[in-house]
All heavy atoms as an XYZ file, in Angstrom:
847
protein
N       3.900     16.401     -9.866
C       4.375     15.841    -11.112
C       3.452     14.696    -11.523
O       2.834     14.059    -10.673
C       5.847     15.385    -10.971
O       6.333     14.973    -12.237
C       5.998     14.262     -9.976
N       3.337     14.470    -12.816
C       2.447     13.425    -13.323
C       3.055     12.786    -14.563
O       3.670     13.462    -15.381
C       1.084     14.013    -13.659
N       2.863     11.467    -14.675
C       3.358     10.726    -15.841
C       2.348      9.659    -16.234
O       1.748      9.013    -15.372
C       4.688     10.019    -15.537
C       5.828     10.938    -15.226
C       6.313     11.653    -16.460
C       7.498     12.534    -16.082
N       7.933     13.399    -17.099
N       2.197      9.466    -17.540
C       1.415      8.347    -18.058
C       2.260      7.079    -17.989
O       3.465      7.118    -18.235
C       1.017      8.578    -19.515
C      -0.155      9.497    -19.694
C       0.039     10.855    -19.896
C      -1.447      9.006    -19.664
C      -1.039     11.719    -20.074
C      -2.534      9.856    -19.835
C      -2.320     11.206    -20.036
O      -3.381     12.045    -20.199
N       1.602      5.960    -17.693
C       2.273      4.670    -17.767
C       2.563      4.401    -19.244
O       1.699      4.616    -20.095
C       1.373      3.574    -17.176
C       2.064      2.269    -16.977
N       2.267      1.389    -18.015
C       2.615      1.701    -15.881
C       2.906      0.328    -17.562
N       3.131      0.489    -16.263
N       3.781      3.954    -19.606
C       4.126      3.816    -21.024
C       3.383      2.704    -21.767
O       3.283      2.746    -22.990
C       5.627      3.523    -21.007
C       5.892      2.974    -19.655
C       4.898      3.620    -18.737
N       2.851      1.723    -21.072
C       2.131      0.623    -21.723
C       0.630      0.754    -21.503
O      -0.155      0.687    -22.445
C       2.628     -0.745    -21.196
C       4.140     -0.887    -21.404
C       1.867     -1.892    -21.841
C       4.611     -0.768    -22.838
N       0.220      0.939    -20.274
C      -1.199      1.111    -19.929
C      -1.482      2.608    -19.914
O      -1.490      3.254    -18.861
C      -1.501      0.475    -18.581
N      -1.711      3.184    -21.084
C      -1.796      4.636    -21.227
C      -3.040      5.245    -20.580
O      -3.161      6.465    -20.522
C      -1.697      5.060    -22.705
C      -0.325      4.727    -23.255
C      -2.790      4.416    -23.529
N      -3.929      4.412    -20.062
C      -5.079      4.943    -19.332
C      -4.740      5.200    -17.861
O      -5.560      5.731    -17.127
C      -6.265      3.978    -19.439
C      -6.027      2.655    -18.780
N      -5.221      1.688    -19.338
C      -6.468      2.157    -17.604
C      -5.179      0.637    -18.534
N      -5.919      0.900    -17.473
N      -3.502      4.869    -17.455
C      -3.068      5.093    -16.078
C      -2.136      6.300    -16.010
O      -1.189      6.414    -16.788
C      -2.318      3.877    -15.536
C      -3.104      2.568    -15.456
C      -2.205      1.465    -14.912
C      -4.343      2.734    -14.578
N      -2.441      7.188    -15.070
C      -1.595      8.340    -14.802
C      -1.154      8.252    -13.348
O      -1.964      7.981    -12.462
C      -2.342      9.670    -15.048
C      -1.509     10.853    -14.583
C      -2.697      9.810    -16.517
N       0.133      8.475    -13.122
C       0.684      8.452    -11.772
C       1.052      9.880    -11.394
O       1.665     10.605    -12.185
C       1.927      7.548    -11.703
C       2.516      7.552    -10.311
C       1.576      6.133    -12.120
N       0.647     10.283    -10.186
C       0.979     11.614     -9.695
C       1.748     11.513     -8.387
O       1.546     10.593     -7.600
C      -0.285     12.472     -9.463
O      -1.126     11.840     -8.495
C      -1.059     12.684    -10.749
N       2.634     12.463     -8.187
C       3.353     12.606     -6.930
C       3.331     14.070     -6.563
O       3.421     14.941     -7.429
N       3.219     14.363     -5.276
C       2.987     15.748     -4.902
C       3.622     16.082     -3.558
O       4.418     15.339     -3.017
C       1.485     15.997     -4.883
S       1.056     17.732     -5.027
N       3.196     17.209     -3.007
C       3.750     17.722     -1.759
C       3.330     16.940     -0.528
O       3.900     17.125      0.535
C       3.374     19.201     -1.589
C       4.086     20.084     -2.571
C       3.402     20.687     -3.615
C       5.451     20.289     -2.467
C       4.069     21.490     -4.523
C       6.125     21.084     -3.374
C       5.428     21.694     -4.388
O       6.091     22.475     -5.290
N       2.359     16.063     -0.649
C       1.931     15.288      0.526
C       2.669     13.953      0.634
O       2.326     13.124      1.464
C       0.426     15.072      0.525
C      -0.072     14.270     -0.666
O       0.754     13.868     -1.520
O      -1.289     14.049     -0.749
N       3.674     13.725     -0.202
C       4.533     12.531     -0.167
C       3.827     11.248     -0.581
O       4.325     10.162     -0.315
C       5.151     12.342      1.231
O       5.794     13.512      1.658
N       2.688     11.351     -1.210
C       1.906     10.180     -1.617
C       1.908     10.073     -3.138
O       1.701     11.066     -3.829
C       0.456     10.273     -1.091
C      -0.374      9.087     -1.563
C       0.433     10.367      0.426
N       2.131      8.865     -3.620
C       2.005      8.586     -5.050
C       0.603      8.032     -5.281
O       0.157      7.138     -4.566
C       3.082      7.589     -5.512
C       4.439      8.292     -5.484
C       2.758      7.036     -6.898
C       5.590      7.436     -5.906
N      -0.074      8.593     -6.265
C      -1.438      8.158     -6.583
C      -1.499      7.676     -8.027
O      -0.864      8.258     -8.908
C      -2.425      9.304     -6.374
C      -2.585      9.683     -4.919
C      -3.556     10.856     -4.732
N      -3.743     11.127     -3.325
C      -2.942     11.903     -2.587
N      -1.902     12.490     -3.144
N      -3.188     12.087     -1.308
N      -2.273      6.627     -8.236
C      -2.473      6.085     -9.577
C      -3.936      6.322     -9.959
O      -4.847      5.968     -9.205
C      -2.145      4.578     -9.643
C      -2.275      4.074    -11.070
C      -0.748      4.308     -9.100
N      -4.125      6.910    -11.116
C      -5.447      7.297    -11.607
C      -5.765      6.580    -12.905
O      -4.899      6.431    -13.761
C      -5.486      8.799    -11.869
C      -5.123      9.648    -10.704
C      -3.860     10.018    -10.318
C      -6.020     10.223     -9.768
N      -3.933     10.797     -9.201
C      -5.241     10.952     -8.840
C      -7.403     10.216     -9.622
C      -5.797     11.641     -7.785
C      -7.975     10.917     -8.571
C      -7.172     11.615     -7.671
N      -7.020      6.193    -13.050
C      -7.539      5.714    -14.328
C      -8.194      6.917    -14.993
O      -9.162      7.470    -14.468
C      -8.568      4.601    -14.101
C      -9.173      4.097    -15.388
O      -8.868      4.566    -16.479
N     -10.057      3.116    -15.268
N      -7.666      7.335    -16.133
C      -8.227      8.503    -16.806
C      -9.200      8.112    -17.912
O      -9.758      8.982    -18.581
C      -7.106      9.419    -17.371
C      -6.290     10.002    -16.232
C      -6.233      8.694    -18.358
N      -9.423      6.818    -18.079
C     -10.360      6.343    -19.101
C     -11.722      6.079    -18.462
O     -12.275      4.987    -18.570
C      -9.797      5.079    -19.745
C     -10.452      4.689    -21.034
C      -9.747      3.481    -21.627
C     -10.444      3.021    -22.875
N      -9.807      1.832    -23.429
N     -12.239      7.085    -17.784
C     -13.546      7.003    -17.134
C     -14.293      8.305    -17.413
O     -13.719      9.269    -17.914
C     -13.416      6.784    -15.600
C     -12.844      5.407    -15.305
C     -12.598      7.872    -14.950
N     -15.562      8.337    -17.056
C     -16.384      9.514    -17.326
C     -16.136     10.666    -16.356
O     -16.380     11.813    -16.687
C     -17.863      9.135    -17.312
C     -18.232      8.217    -18.443
C     -19.713      7.914    -18.459
C     -19.964      6.838    -19.480
N     -20.986      7.121    -20.405
N     -15.628     10.351    -15.148
C     -15.364     11.412    -14.171
C     -14.313     12.366    -14.727
O     -13.303     11.936    -15.282
C     -14.881     10.844    -12.827
C     -15.937     10.086    -12.060
C     -16.015      8.624    -12.485
O     -15.173      8.177    -13.282
O     -16.937      7.939    -12.022
N     -14.512     13.641    -14.559
C     -13.626     14.644    -15.144
C     -12.205     14.565    -14.580
O     -11.237     14.831    -15.274
C     -14.217     16.059    -14.989
C     -13.428     17.047    -15.848
C     -14.228     16.489    -13.539
C     -14.109     18.357    -16.058
N     -12.059     14.192    -13.309
C     -10.737     14.134    -12.688
C     -10.149     12.730    -12.685
O      -9.096     12.509    -12.102
C     -10.805     14.663    -11.252
C     -11.233     16.089    -11.184
N     -10.456     17.117    -11.667
C     -12.363     16.659    -10.716
C     -11.085     18.259    -11.491
N     -12.242     18.018    -10.919
N     -10.808     11.790    -13.306
C     -10.328     10.416    -13.318
C     -10.771      9.658    -12.074
O     -11.404     10.203    -11.173
N     -10.424      8.400    -12.025
C     -10.782      7.518    -10.912
C      -9.507      7.140    -10.168
O      -8.580      6.584    -10.742
C     -11.461      6.257    -11.452
C     -11.726      5.208    -10.405
C     -12.120      3.871    -11.028
O     -11.828      3.605    -12.197
N     -12.766      3.049    -10.248
N      -9.472      7.457     -8.873
C      -8.327      7.098     -8.051
C      -8.336      5.590     -7.831
O      -9.297      5.033     -7.316
C      -8.371      7.826     -6.706
C      -7.242      7.498     -5.729
C      -5.889      7.897     -6.303
C      -7.498      8.189     -4.393
N      -7.256      4.922     -8.243
C      -7.157      3.469     -8.105
C      -6.389      3.044     -6.863
O      -6.742      2.073     -6.213
C      -6.475      2.866     -9.335
C      -7.200      3.014    -10.666
C      -6.350      2.448    -11.787
C      -8.558      2.332    -10.609
N      -5.305      3.770     -6.559
C      -4.436      3.325     -5.469
C      -3.570      4.485     -4.999
O      -3.217      5.363     -5.787
C      -3.529      2.193     -5.975
C      -2.671      1.541     -4.930
C      -3.457      0.592     -4.049
O      -4.311     -0.138     -4.544
N      -3.190      0.607     -2.754
N      -3.222      4.456     -3.709
C      -2.254      5.384     -3.141
C      -1.086      4.584     -2.586
O      -1.292      3.518     -2.002
C      -2.879      6.223     -2.023
C      -3.949      7.173     -2.502
C      -4.516      8.034     -1.387
O      -4.464      7.622     -0.204
O      -5.024      9.125     -1.717
N       0.125      5.103     -2.770
C       1.325      4.425     -2.293
C       2.154      5.362     -1.429
O       2.410      6.506     -1.809
C       2.184      3.947     -3.472
C       1.532      2.884     -4.296
C       0.904      3.198     -5.487
C       1.546      1.564     -3.878
C       0.307      2.218     -6.257
C       0.945      0.572     -4.644
C       0.326      0.902     -5.832
N       2.563      4.859     -0.283
C       3.454      5.591      0.613
C       4.864      5.043      0.462
O       5.067      3.939     -0.017
C       3.000      5.423      2.066
C       1.633      6.047      2.316
O       1.415      7.174      1.850
O       0.806      5.399      2.979
N       5.813      5.795      0.897
C       7.209      5.384      0.841
C       8.121      6.583      0.992
O       9.190      6.492      1.583
N       7.686      7.696      0.454
C       8.474      8.924      0.580
C       8.138      9.621      1.889
O       7.046      9.475      2.442
C       8.209      9.851     -0.610
C       8.875      9.396     -1.859
N      10.211      9.588     -2.103
C       8.382      8.735     -2.936
C      10.518      9.076     -3.281
N       9.430      8.542     -3.812
N       9.115     10.402      2.366
C       8.935     11.144      3.606
C       8.927     12.651      3.366
O       8.889     13.429      4.307
C      10.040     10.757      4.592
C       9.957      9.285      4.993
C      11.117      8.841      5.847
N      12.381      8.735      5.132
C      12.726      7.715      4.356
N      11.880      6.716      4.150
N      13.901      7.691      3.761
N       8.967     13.029      2.092
C       9.003     14.446      1.750
C       8.378     14.641      0.370
O       7.900     13.705     -0.247
C      10.455     14.931      1.765
O      10.507     16.324      1.587
N       8.412     15.871     -0.103
C       7.800     16.230     -1.375
C       8.333     15.362     -2.504
O       9.542     15.208     -2.652
C       8.091     17.687     -1.748
C       7.759     18.703     -0.690
C       8.476     19.875     -0.616
C       6.750     18.493      0.224
C       8.178     20.828      0.342
C       6.444     19.429      1.185
C       7.169     20.610      1.244
N       7.437     14.824     -3.308
C       7.833     14.057     -4.497
C       7.981     15.049     -5.644
O       7.016     15.702     -6.036
C       6.799     12.966     -4.821
C       6.681     11.991     -3.646
C       7.188     12.239     -6.114
C       5.512     11.053     -3.733
N       9.194     15.152     -6.154
C       9.492     16.150     -7.179
C       9.501     15.605     -8.595
O       9.339     16.366     -9.546
C      10.864     16.785     -6.904
C      10.885     17.543     -5.602
O       9.917     18.157     -5.208
N      12.020     17.483     -4.913
N       9.723     14.297     -8.749
C       9.884     13.760    -10.102
C       9.485     12.285    -10.143
O       9.628     11.566     -9.161
C      11.337     13.951    -10.597
O      11.440     13.509    -11.952
C      12.339     13.214     -9.732
N       8.976     11.873    -11.290
C       8.598     10.479    -11.569
C       9.019     10.160    -13.000
O       8.974     11.024    -13.863
C       7.079     10.288    -11.509
C       6.317     10.587    -10.238
C       4.820     10.654    -10.544
C       6.594      9.512     -9.221
N       9.385      8.904    -13.237
C       9.569      8.436    -14.608
C       9.429      6.916    -14.629
O       9.549      6.263    -13.593
C      10.907      8.868    -15.200
S      12.353      8.094    -14.471
N       9.152      6.379    -15.802
C       9.022      4.936    -16.012
C      10.124      4.464    -16.944
O      10.621      5.224    -17.773
C       7.681      4.603    -16.684
C       6.491      4.709    -15.793
C       5.761      5.881    -15.723
C       6.086      3.628    -15.023
C       4.650      5.979    -14.909
C       4.981      3.711    -14.202
C       4.263      4.898    -14.147
N      10.463      3.168    -16.843
C      11.289      2.587    -17.888
C      10.399      2.370    -19.110
O       9.178      2.476    -19.034
C      11.982      1.301    -17.428
C      11.038      0.163    -17.092
O       9.828      0.249    -17.383
O      11.505     -0.837    -16.522
N      11.002      2.102    -20.253
C      10.255      2.018    -21.510
C       9.207      0.916    -21.507
O       8.167      1.037    -22.155
C      11.225      1.819    -22.681
N       9.463     -0.178    -20.778
C       8.540     -1.312    -20.750
C       7.430     -1.134    -19.704
O       6.503     -1.929    -19.666
C       9.298     -2.609    -20.444
C      10.312     -2.994    -21.497
C      11.625     -2.233    -21.356
O      11.919     -1.744    -20.247
O      12.343     -2.108    -22.360
N       7.549     -0.137    -18.855
C       6.542      0.084    -17.821
C       6.638     -0.875    -16.655
O       5.732     -0.951    -15.840
N       7.745     -1.595    -16.557
C       7.904     -2.561    -15.463
C       8.377     -1.905    -14.174
O       8.160     -2.438    -13.086
C       8.894     -3.662    -15.866
C       8.487     -4.502    -17.066
C       9.580     -5.503    -17.407
C       7.158     -5.203    -16.797
N       9.042     -0.747    -14.307
C       9.542     -0.042    -13.135
C       9.270      1.456    -13.252
O       9.336      2.018    -14.338
C      11.046     -0.254    -12.956
C      11.388     -1.685    -12.723
N      11.894     -2.482    -13.723
C      11.267     -2.463    -11.625
C      12.078     -3.698    -13.237
N      11.705     -3.713    -11.973
N       8.980      2.052    -12.105
C       8.845      3.495    -12.006
C       9.901      3.972    -11.019
O      10.240      3.259    -10.072
C       7.446      3.873    -11.509
C       7.243      5.363    -11.312
S       5.574      5.760    -10.739
C       5.606      5.084     -9.073
N      10.392      5.176    -11.236
C      11.384      5.775    -10.364
C      10.809      7.086     -9.840
O      10.280      7.878    -10.618
C      12.675      6.048    -11.143
C      13.215      4.815    -11.812
C      12.727      4.404    -13.049
C      14.202      4.058    -11.201
C      13.222      3.271    -13.667
C      14.691      2.914    -11.811
C      14.199      2.512    -13.044
N      10.902      7.303     -8.534
C      10.398      8.542     -7.952
C      11.478      9.138     -7.057
O      12.215      8.415     -6.384
C       9.116      8.286     -7.149
O       9.316      7.298     -6.146
N      11.586     10.464     -7.088
C      12.589     11.161     -6.292
C      11.954     12.257     -5.471
O      11.003     12.910     -5.907
N      12.498     12.460     -4.265
C      11.906     13.473     -3.383
C      12.927     14.510     -2.937
O      14.090     14.495     -3.345
C      11.189     12.818     -2.197
C      12.099     12.160     -1.183
O      13.291     12.532     -1.087
O      11.620     11.279     -0.448
N      12.488     15.422     -2.098
C      13.318     16.554     -1.693
C      14.335     16.208     -0.608
O      15.125     17.059     -0.222
C      12.434     17.718     -1.238
O      11.653     17.334     -0.132
N      14.340     14.954     -0.106
C      15.355     14.554      0.878
C      16.515     13.806      0.230
O      17.469     13.452      0.911
C      14.754     13.646      1.967
O      14.377     12.395      1.390
C      13.566     14.296      2.652
N      16.430     13.533     -1.070
C      17.459     12.778     -1.759
C      17.126     11.309     -1.935
O      17.932     10.548     -2.446
N      15.931     10.899     -1.521
C      15.519      9.503     -1.645
C      14.979      9.225     -3.049
O      14.141      9.970     -3.556
C      14.435      9.173     -0.614
C      13.802      7.782     -0.692
C      14.835      6.704     -0.380
C      12.614      7.687      0.261
N      15.464      8.151     -3.651
C      14.923      7.646     -4.908
C      14.334      6.271     -4.617
O      14.980      5.439     -3.979
C      16.007      7.530     -5.991
C      16.584      8.910     -6.313
C      15.438      6.865     -7.258
C      17.795      8.868     -7.224
N      13.093      6.048     -5.056
C      12.454      4.745     -4.879
C      12.224      4.137     -6.253
O      11.733      4.796     -7.168
C      11.119      4.847     -4.114
C      11.361      5.385     -2.705
C      10.433      3.482     -4.049
C      10.096      5.549     -1.877
N      12.609      2.872     -6.367
C      12.320      2.093     -7.569
C      11.111      1.229     -7.248
O      11.101      0.496     -6.258
C      13.516      1.220     -7.983
C      14.764      2.084     -8.198
C      13.177      0.425     -9.250
C      16.032      1.290     -8.422
N      10.090      1.328     -8.079
C       8.824      0.623     -7.864
C       8.650     -0.464     -8.918
O       8.984     -0.256    -10.084
C       7.651      1.598     -7.996
C       7.682      2.749     -7.049
C       8.376      3.919     -7.209
C       6.995      2.857     -5.813
N       8.151      4.738     -6.138
C       7.312      4.123     -5.265
C       6.137      2.011     -5.104
C       6.807      4.552     -4.050
C       5.625      2.448     -3.894
C       5.961      3.698     -3.374
N       8.108     -1.594     -8.528
C       7.634     -2.600     -9.480
C       6.278     -2.117     -9.972
O       5.365     -1.914     -9.164
C       7.484     -3.966     -8.806
C       8.820     -4.554     -8.428
O       9.750     -4.552     -9.216
N       8.926     -5.049     -7.209
N       6.133     -1.935    -11.281
C       4.900     -1.345    -11.810
C       4.326     -2.144    -12.982
O       3.777     -1.581    -13.921
C       5.135      0.109    -12.243
O       6.216      0.154    -13.183
C       5.451      0.995    -11.061
N       4.448     -3.445    -12.908
C       3.851     -4.305    -13.924
C       2.331     -4.198    -13.831
O       1.761     -4.296    -12.746
C       4.301     -5.743    -13.718
S       3.632     -6.877    -14.945
N       1.683     -3.973    -14.953
C       0.225     -3.820    -14.974
C      -0.410     -5.155    -15.311
O      -0.048     -5.802    -16.289
C      -0.199     -2.754    -16.001
C      -1.705     -2.702    -16.148
C       0.352     -1.406    -15.602
N      -1.360     -5.544    -14.488
C      -2.089     -6.786    -14.705
C      -3.336     -6.484    -15.528
O      -4.338     -6.012    -14.999
C      -2.483     -7.403    -13.355
O      -3.328     -8.495    -13.549
N      -3.259     -6.737    -16.813
C      -4.403     -6.488    -17.698
C      -5.532     -7.491    -17.471
O      -6.673     -7.239    -17.807
C      -3.960     -6.514    -19.161
C      -3.055     -5.364    -19.538
C      -3.708     -3.996    -19.411
O      -4.945     -3.893    -19.468
O      -2.963     -3.021    -19.257
N      -5.206     -8.626    -16.868
C      -6.243     -9.633    -16.621
C      -7.205     -9.183    -15.524
O      -8.315     -9.666    -15.434
C      -5.610    -10.967    -16.237
O      -4.866    -10.830    -15.043
N      -6.762     -8.260    -14.704
C      -7.615     -7.735    -13.642
C      -7.929     -6.276    -13.954
O      -7.252     -5.364    -13.488
C      -6.919     -7.854    -12.290
O      -7.724     -7.271    -11.294
N      -8.935     -6.052    -14.748
C      -9.307     -4.701    -15.177
C      -9.695     -3.803    -14.003
O      -9.472     -2.600    -14.043
C     -10.445     -4.761    -16.196
C     -10.045     -5.356    -17.519
C      -9.008     -4.524    -18.247
O      -9.015     -3.313    -18.206
N      -8.092     -5.195    -18.917
N     -10.293     -4.387    -12.953
C     -10.720     -3.582    -11.812
C      -9.545     -3.125    -10.955
O      -9.599     -2.067    -10.342
C     -11.707     -4.370    -10.946
C     -13.012     -4.640    -11.668
O     -13.352     -3.863    -12.588
O     -13.688     -5.619    -11.318
N      -8.476     -3.914    -10.896
C      -7.322     -3.586    -10.057
C      -6.019     -3.806    -10.837
O      -5.241     -4.688    -10.503
C      -7.333     -4.442     -8.783
C      -8.571     -4.274     -7.979
N      -8.826     -3.142     -7.243
C      -9.635     -5.089     -7.798
C      -9.994     -3.277     -6.638
N     -10.503     -4.438     -6.974
N      -5.750     -2.981    -11.856
C      -4.571     -3.218    -12.693
C      -3.245     -2.948    -11.983
O      -2.196     -3.359    -12.469
C      -4.769     -2.246    -13.861
C      -5.628     -1.164    -13.311
C      -6.530     -1.842    -12.313
N      -3.277     -2.279    -10.822
C      -2.027     -1.944    -10.126
C      -1.887     -2.699     -8.807
O      -1.089     -2.323     -7.957
C      -1.920     -0.420     -9.892
C      -1.883      0.313    -11.209
C      -3.045      0.094     -9.020
N      -2.625     -3.782     -8.664
C      -2.644     -4.500     -7.381
C      -1.294     -5.090     -6.997
O      -1.031     -5.325     -5.828
C      -3.712     -5.578     -7.375
C      -3.453     -6.731     -8.330
C      -4.601     -7.722     -8.355
O      -5.552     -7.582     -7.611
N      -4.501     -8.708     -9.223
N      -0.404     -5.309     -7.955
C       0.893     -5.910     -7.651
C       2.027     -4.886     -7.600
O       3.187     -5.259     -7.502
C       1.223     -7.001     -8.673
C       0.237     -8.120     -8.670
N       0.066     -8.954     -7.592
C      -0.660     -8.519     -9.602
C      -0.881     -9.830     -7.865
N      -1.344     -9.593     -9.077
N       1.685     -3.604     -7.678
C       2.722     -2.580     -7.591
C       3.289     -2.550     -6.177
O       2.557     -2.675     -5.190
C       2.155     -1.218     -7.954
C       1.894     -1.032     -9.428
C       1.638     -2.011    -10.342
C       1.825      0.194    -10.123
N       1.423     -1.452    -11.572
C       1.528     -0.098    -11.470
C       1.973      1.516     -9.745
C       1.397      0.887    -12.434
C       1.838      2.505    -10.702
C       1.558      2.186    -12.039
N       4.601     -2.368     -6.076
C       5.250     -2.357     -4.761
C       6.626     -1.712     -4.875
O       7.147     -1.512     -5.970
C       5.402     -3.787     -4.244
O       6.238     -4.529     -5.114
N       7.204     -1.421     -3.719
C       8.561     -0.887     -3.693
C       9.545     -2.019     -3.971
O       9.491     -3.066     -3.329
C       8.876     -0.235     -2.332
C       8.024      1.019     -2.146
C      10.364      0.101     -2.223
C       8.176      1.680     -0.783
N      10.421     -1.797     -4.932
C      11.465     -2.763     -5.232
C      12.740     -2.425     -4.460
O      13.386     -3.295     -3.896
C      11.768     -2.784     -6.734
C      12.898     -3.713     -7.105
C      13.158     -3.721     -8.591
C      14.296     -4.695     -8.881
N      14.544     -4.796    -10.309
N      13.084     -1.128     -4.436
C      14.324     -0.721     -3.797
C      14.255      0.757     -3.430
O      13.685      1.558     -4.160
C      15.492     -0.953     -4.748
C      16.843     -0.581     -4.207
C      17.956     -0.820     -5.220
O      17.702     -1.293     -6.334
N      19.167     -0.485     -4.849
N      14.865      1.098     -2.291
C      15.047      2.491     -1.907
C      16.528      2.819     -2.029
O      17.381      2.063     -1.566
C      14.585      2.734     -0.474
C      13.091      2.599     -0.294
C      12.626      2.988      1.103
O      13.428      3.566      1.875
O      11.467      2.718      1.424
N      16.815      3.939     -2.670
C      18.197      4.377     -2.827
C      18.369      5.656     -2.015
O      17.755      6.686     -2.327
C      18.541      4.631     -4.303
C      18.326      3.352     -5.116
C      19.962      5.159     -4.444
C      18.418      3.541     -6.603
N      19.146      5.573     -0.958
C      19.403      6.732     -0.105
C      20.896      6.760      0.188
O      21.372      6.142      1.128
C      18.608      6.630      1.206
C      18.810      7.805      2.142
C      18.058      9.048      1.705
O      16.838      9.044      1.650
N      18.764     10.103      1.392
N      21.634      7.407     -0.678
C      23.075      7.510     -0.518
C      23.401      8.599      0.504
O      22.775      9.656      0.506
C      23.744      7.832     -1.854
C      23.505      6.804     -2.929
C      24.188      5.477     -2.643
O      25.228      5.460     -1.960
O      23.655      4.447     -3.084
N      24.386      8.352      1.349
C      24.723      9.314      2.397
C      25.161     10.657      1.815
O      24.849     11.704      2.379
C      25.808      8.754      3.314
O      26.967      8.447      2.565
N      25.837     10.643      0.667
C      26.264     11.910      0.080
C      25.125     12.651     -0.626
O      25.280     13.797     -1.027
C      27.437     11.716     -0.869
C      27.139     10.771     -2.018
O      26.162     10.011     -1.927
O      27.897     10.787     -3.000
N      23.975     11.999     -0.770
C      22.793     12.638     -1.359
C      21.787     13.068     -0.296
O      20.760     13.655     -0.622
C      22.097     11.674     -2.319
C      22.892     11.349     -3.565
S      22.979     12.717     -4.695
C      21.309     12.783     -5.273
N      22.050     12.771      0.963
C      21.121     13.101      2.029
C      20.837     14.604      2.062
O      21.739     15.413      2.156
C      21.685     12.635      3.380
C      20.642     12.683      4.461
O      19.462     12.532      4.200
N      21.087     12.857      5.691
N      19.580     14.943      1.945
C      19.161     16.338      1.974
C      19.236     17.048      0.643
O      18.880     18.218      0.549
N      19.706     16.355     -0.397
C      19.786     16.955     -1.726
C      18.504     16.640     -2.475
O      18.155     15.480     -2.675
C      21.013     16.427     -2.518
C      21.025     16.997     -3.931
C      22.294     16.764     -1.789
N      17.806     17.669     -2.885
C      16.529     17.485     -3.568
C      16.719     16.827     -4.926
O      17.544     17.273     -5.730
C      15.855     18.840     -3.733
O      14.589     18.703     -4.327
N      15.982     15.746     -5.182
C      15.978     15.083     -6.487
C      14.865     15.737     -7.299
O      13.682     15.573     -7.009
C      15.717     13.564     -6.361
C      16.686     12.910     -5.381
C      15.755     12.900     -7.737
C      18.126     12.938     -5.796
N      15.241     16.514     -8.308
C      14.267     17.275     -9.075
C      13.981     16.713    -10.456
O      13.026     17.110    -11.087
C      14.726     18.724     -9.200
C      14.704     19.434     -7.878
O      13.747     19.298     -7.113
N      15.750     20.173     -7.579
N      14.826     15.798    -10.935
C      14.615     15.283    -12.284
C      15.208     13.894    -12.418
O      16.363     13.666    -12.056
C      15.269     16.232    -13.307
C      15.006     15.833    -14.740
C      13.776     16.097    -15.327
C      15.976     15.199    -15.487
C      13.533     15.723    -16.636
C      15.736     14.827    -16.790
C      14.512     15.092    -17.368
O      14.260     14.716    -18.653
N      14.414     12.977    -12.925
C      14.866     11.629    -13.252
C      14.454     11.335    -14.680
O      13.394     11.774    -15.124
C      14.233     10.582    -12.319
C      14.605     10.630    -10.854
C      13.713      9.689    -10.046
C      16.067     10.260    -10.658
N      15.279     10.592    -15.389
C      14.947     10.248    -16.780
C      15.241      8.791    -17.022
O      16.202      8.240    -16.592
C      15.753     11.124    -17.725
C      15.394     10.918    -19.154
C      16.152     11.881    -20.065
O      16.296     13.050    -19.719
O      16.613     11.420    -21.112
């Protein structure tokens, strides 16, 4: 799955079967973009990603029922490392959701 950051539209975030979230700069000459950062936190396939309207938080869901809320404020003052302050804000793992695949977040 892939989503554009709602404010910094040159950033694309991907989540995949290797449980890693990757942030890409697509405003470069390389055809596949420039990998800026990788984030761990999930233990299974990442099925869905979404951002809040302001781009301050991202939500990711995986196939074990885990939802992670990420701090995703973009630092425009640091053009080389715009995602340097991204981090996990909260993990949501409800016992009744254990093992239930999260396939869509909005």
